[in-house]
C-alpha positions in Angstrom: 43.4 77.9 22.3 40.9 79.5 24.3 41.4 82.9 23.2 41.5 82.3 19.4 38.4 80.0 19.4 35.7 81.5 17.6 32.9 83.0 19.9 30.4 80.1 19.7 32.9 78.1 20.9 34.3 79.6 24.1 30.2 80.7 25.0 29.6 77.4 24.7 32.8 76.0 26.5 32.0 78.3 29.7 28.5 77.5 29.8 29.2 73.7 30.2 31.3 74.5 33.2 28.8 76.9 34.5 26.0 74.5 34.5 27.9 71.6 36.2 28.4 74.6 38.8 24.9 75.8 38.8 24.2 71.9 39.4 26.4 72.0 42.3 24.4 74.9 44.2 21.0 72.9 43.3 22.2 70.0 45.0 23.5 72.1 48.5 20.6 74.0 48.5 18.7 70.4 49.0 20.9 69.5 51.2 20.5 72.2 53.8 16.9 71.8 53.7 15.4 74.5 53.6 14.4 75.3 49.7 12.8 79.0 50.4 10.0 78.3 47.8 8.0 81.4 46.6 5.1 80.8 44.4 5.3 82.9 40.8 1.7 81.4 39.7 -0.1 78.2 39.6 2.3 74.8 39.3 5.0 77.6 39.1 6.9 77.3 42.2 10.9 79.3 42.7 13.4 77.9 45.3 16.5 79.3 46.7 17.8 77.1 44.5 16.7 78.6 40.9 17.5 82.1 42.4 20.9 81.3 43.3 22.0 78.9 40.1 21.0 81.9 37.8 22.8 84.4 39.9 26.1 81.5 39.2 25.4 81.2 35.6 24.5 85.0 34.6 27.2 86.5 36.4 29.4 84.0 34.7 28.6 84.6 31.1 28.1 88.1 31.9 31.7 88.8 32.9 33.1 86.9 30.2 31.0 88.1 27.4 29.6 91.3 28.6 28.1 92.6 25.1 25.9 89.6 24.9 22.2 89.5 25.8 21.4 86.7 28.5 17.7 86.1 29.3 16.7 84.3 32.5 13.8 82.5 33.8 13.9 84.0 37.1 14.4 87.6 35.7 16.9 90.5 36.3 19.7 88.9 38.7 22.5 90.5 40.5 25.7 90.0 39.2 27.4 90.6 42.6 28.4 86.9 43.4 30.7 85.3 45.2 34.0 84.2 43.9 32.9 80.7 44.8 29.8 81.1 42.3 31.8 82.5 39.6 32.8 80.3 36.7 35.8 81.6 34.0 37.6 78.4 33.2 36.2 77.2 29.8 36.0 73.2 29.2 39.1 72.5 27.3 38.1 69.1 25.6 34.9 70.9 24.1 37.4 73.5 22.8 39.2 71.1 20.9 36.6 70.5 18.2 36.1 72.0 15.2 33.7 75.3 15.1 31.1 73.9 12.3 31.7 77.0 9.3 28.2 78.3 9.9 28.7 79.8 13.2 32.5 80.9 12.9 32.1 84.6 12.3 29.1 85.0 14.5 29.3 88.4 16.5 28.1 89.1 20.0 25.1 91.1 18.6 24.0 88.0 16.7 23.4 85.9 20.4 21.0 85.6 22.9 21.4 82.9 25.8 18.3 81.7 27.1 18.7 80.5 30.9 16.6 78.2 33.0 18.5 77.8 35.9 16.4 75.0 37.1 14.0 73.0 35.1 11.7 71.1 36.9 11.3 73.4 40.2 7.6 71.5 40.8 9.5 68.3 40.7 12.4 69.6 42.9 10.3 70.6 45.5 8.2 67.5 45.3 11.7 65.1 45.6 11.5 64.0 42.2 15.0 65.5 41.9 16.2 63.3 38.6 13.5 65.5 36.1 16.1 68.5 37.3 18.0 69.9 34.4 20.1 73.0 34.4 19.3 74.5 30.9 21.6 77.0 29.2 20.2 77.5 25.3 22.5 79.7 22.4 20.7 81.3 19.4 22.1 82.4 16.5 20.4 85.3 14.8 16.8 84.2 15.6 17.7 80.4 15.7 18.2 77.7 18.5 21.9 76.4 17.7 23.9 75.7 20.8 22.5 74.3 24.1 23.6 72.3 27.2 21.5 69.9 29.7 23.3 69.2 33.0 21.6 66.8 35.1 22.9 67.7 38.6 21.1 64.6 40.2 22.1 62.3 37.5 24.1 59.0 39.0 26.7 57.8 37.1 28.2 54.3 36.7 31.2 55.5 39.3 28.9 57.0 42.3 29.8 60.8 41.3 26.4 62.9 40.8 25.7 64.8 37.7 26.1 64.7 33.8 26.5 67.4 31.6 25.0 66.9 27.8 25.9 69.3 25.3 24.8 69.6 21.0 25.8 72.3 18.7 23.8 72.2 15.4 26.8 71.3 12.8 28.7 69.7 15.3 27.0 67.4 16.9 26.3 66.4 21.0 28.3 65.3 23.8 28.1 63.6 27.3 25.9 60.9 26.0 25.2 58.2 24.1 22.4 58.5 21.7 19.8 55.5 21.4 16.9 54.6 19.2 13.9 54.2 20.6 12.0 50.3 19.9 10.6 50.7 16.8 7.6 48.4 17.6 6.4 50.9 20.0 5.1 54.0 19.9 6.1 55.8 22.7 4.9 59.6 23.8 6.5 61.9 27.0 4.4 64.7 27.8 3.3 67.0 30.7 2.9 66.0 34.5 1.3 68.6 35.9 0.0 71.1 33.1 -3.0 68.6 31.2 -6.0 70.3 29.6 -8.9 68.9 27.5 -7.2 70.4 24.4 -3.9 69.0 25.3 -5.3 65.2 25.8 -7.3 65.3 22.7 -4.0 65.8 21.1 -2.1 63.4 22.9 -5.1 60.4 22.1 -4.9 60.8 18.5 -1.4 59.1 18.7 -2.7 56.3 20.0 0.2 55.7 21.8 1.7 52.3 23.6 3.0 54.3 26.4 2.4 57.7 27.8 5.2 58.8 30.1 4.6 61.9 32.1 7.6 63.7 33.3 8.4 67.3 34.5 10.8 69.7 32.7 11.2 70.0 28.8 14.8 69.6 29.2 13.9 65.6 31.1 11.1 65.4 28.6 14.0 65.7 25.5 16.5 63.9 27.6 13.5 60.7 26.7 13.8 61.4 23.2 17.7 61.3 23.0 17.6 58.3 25.6 15.4 56.1 23.3 12.9 55.7 26.0 10.1 57.7 23.6 9.5 58.9 20.4 7.8 62.2 20.7 7.5 65.1 23.0 3.8 66.0 22.8 2.7 69.5 24.2 -0.5 70.7 22.9 -0.6 73.9 25.4 0.8 77.3 26.1 2.6 77.0 29.4 6.5 76.1 28.5 8.8 79.4 27.6 11.9 79.7 25.7 14.1 79.3 28.1 12.6 75.9 28.7 13.1 74.8 25.2 16.4 76.4 23.4 18.5 74.0 25.1 17.2 71.2 24.3 15.6 72.6 20.6 19.3 72.8 20.0 20.4 69.6 21.5 17.7 67.3 19.6 18.2 69.0 16.6 22.2 68.6 16.7 21.1 64.8 17.3 18.9 64.8 14.4 15.6 65.2 15.7 13.7 68.2 15.3 11.3 70.7 18.1 8.8 73.3 17.3 5.5 74.2 17.6 2.4 71.5 16.9 2.2 73.3 13.6 5.7 71.9 12.6 7.0 75.6 13.1 10.2 76.4 14.4 10.2 79.1 17.3 12.2 82.6 17.1 14.9 83.1 19.8 15.9 86.9 19.5 15.6 89.1 22.5 12.5 90.8 22.1 10.4 87.5 21.3 7.1 86.8 23.4 8.6 84.6 25.9 5.6 81.9 26.1 5.9 79.2 23.4 2.1 80.0 22.4 1.9 77.0 20.4 2.6 74.5 22.0 5.9 72.0 21.8 5.9 69.0 19.2 9.4 67.2 19.0 10.1 63.8 17.6 13.8 61.5 16.9 12.7 60.1 13.8 12.4 61.6 10.1 8.7 61.6 10.4 7.9 65.0 12.4 5.6 66.2 9.4 3.6 63.1 9.7 3.2 63.5 13.6 2.0 67.3 13.0 -0.4 66.2 10.3 -1.9 63.5 12.5 -3.1 65.9 15.3 -6.3 67.4 14.2 -6.5 70.8 12.2 -8.9 72.1 14.7 -6.7 71.1 18.0 -3.8 73.0 16.2 -5.9 75.9 15.4 -7.6 76.1 19.0 -4.3 75.9 20.8 -3.2 79.3 21.8 -5.6 81.3 20.1 -5.5 84.1 22.6 -1.5 84.0 22.8 0.6 86.6 20.7 
């Protein structure tokens, strides 16, 4: 079953188990207490957990799929990792499903895997660990198609820590139960730490009944999937392709939409600009274009005008 499955199914199946292993590393670093924080820029810390989780993910995927392009947030990674960090087992439960026809014949050169080993690093260092996710996004021919969102600190009803959510366009989602947001409200989720006047103007036009400020693109999209918010609004450059590839794939596999604030999908080929220069707008309803048009044109035109 494992060797005969289409390539995309094998990548997804290994990514599910690899994300879980990265989650264990993230919890272990926190338990040990020395986060090894390095500041990459304003509101952009990096910890030992980011570095180690990325090494685990990229080394595992690169060993199994050596000809596939993998891009991680923390740059080039040392692929010589201890056996304990190397994941080789594929998730057999996932592999039992039928591969969507659109991706059945995808070849190694068609793929780019985008990895954010620890989305929500600032929140991780500040103790808001429930915001933390591991993101593995799978792009095929420029489009976000598959994604894994792993929550290392999610508490299961059994007491077990960690939850792994996956989505593949044409197949659907797994690991959680989608919930529709309340019909009589309009709730927005947005950034905790990267706001500016332009962004605030975009948020204000929606006259939301509630605004949830949370960390990490993965955790924001989870607010939509779990019915806690109707839209994710981020009207400023700042997040990157590794932040949105997996969440976009999971959300759209569940019937939602994630685009820039003009309603255009981002591309995810290997030579693309890493910064999402035109912000992010995500929604769970069928009114995405209406939400785009609600943001004043002058705001949409001003966002990211200095970005390439």
